N, C-alpha and C positions, 0 to 999 in steps of 0.2 A: 724757591723763584717765587719773584715778588713780581707780582701786576699792578694794574692801575683800574680802579673801576671806572666807568663811564659818568662822566662831569653832568653834573645839573641844572649849572647854568656857559655858556659859551666861556664865561671870562674867568669862571673862577680852573683851580687846579687839581688834575685828580686826585682821587685816594689811594692811598697802597692799603693795598692784602698780600700777604703770605698766603701759598697752598696750603699751608698745612689751618690756615683760619676756613677757606674752604671747603675743603674736605669733613672740618669740624661739625661746621655749618648743615654739610648734608648730609651730614652721619643720626644730626638730629631729627632733620625731618622727612628726609629720603626722596625728593626732592623740589627744585629750585629753579629760578630762570637769573640766571649772571647777564647785565647790561657793562661791560670793561669799552677802554678807552679808548680811541685807536691809536694810540701812540705809543699802546703795545705792538710788535714785530706779532708776525702773523707767524713767524717758526716758535715764540713762548705761548701762543694759544695753542698751536696744536702738540705743543708740549702738555698743556694744562688738558686737553684733549687725552690724551696717552693716558696721565697721569689717571683722569677719573675712570676713565677704563679697565684702568687696570685693580683697580680700586671696584669693581662689578658695578657700576654706571651703566648705563645706557645715555650717549649722549649727544647732542643736536646742537651744529654751533652754525652759523652764516653771520657775512655782512650784512646791518641793519642802516639803508639810506634813508638820512632824516631831511633830508635837503637835493638841490640838484648839485652842487660842485663837489667836487672830486674826493674833498676830504669832510665832508660831512655825512659818515659814518661810526657807526660802531657795532663793534660784534657782542652776538647772543650766545649766551652759552645756556641750553636747558637738557641740565641732568635727571638722569630717573633711574631710582635704584630698584632694578627687577630683581626679585625675591622665587 
């Protein structure tokens, strides 16, 4: 699965990341907050949450609004490894 990280600037293109790379990063640190671009489908984001929960992570997912317009949001995924 390929996802898009949140943009740093509104005019730039979002960077792509593979699900395996996210899992690899989480296995190193055990806890991390990721921000994903609004161009990701909600279905893909739910698949990410399910995949991380299957790996034993507790996952907190939400939409973060940073403006008043309908398209001014990003997805936040906070994953914690509970031992």
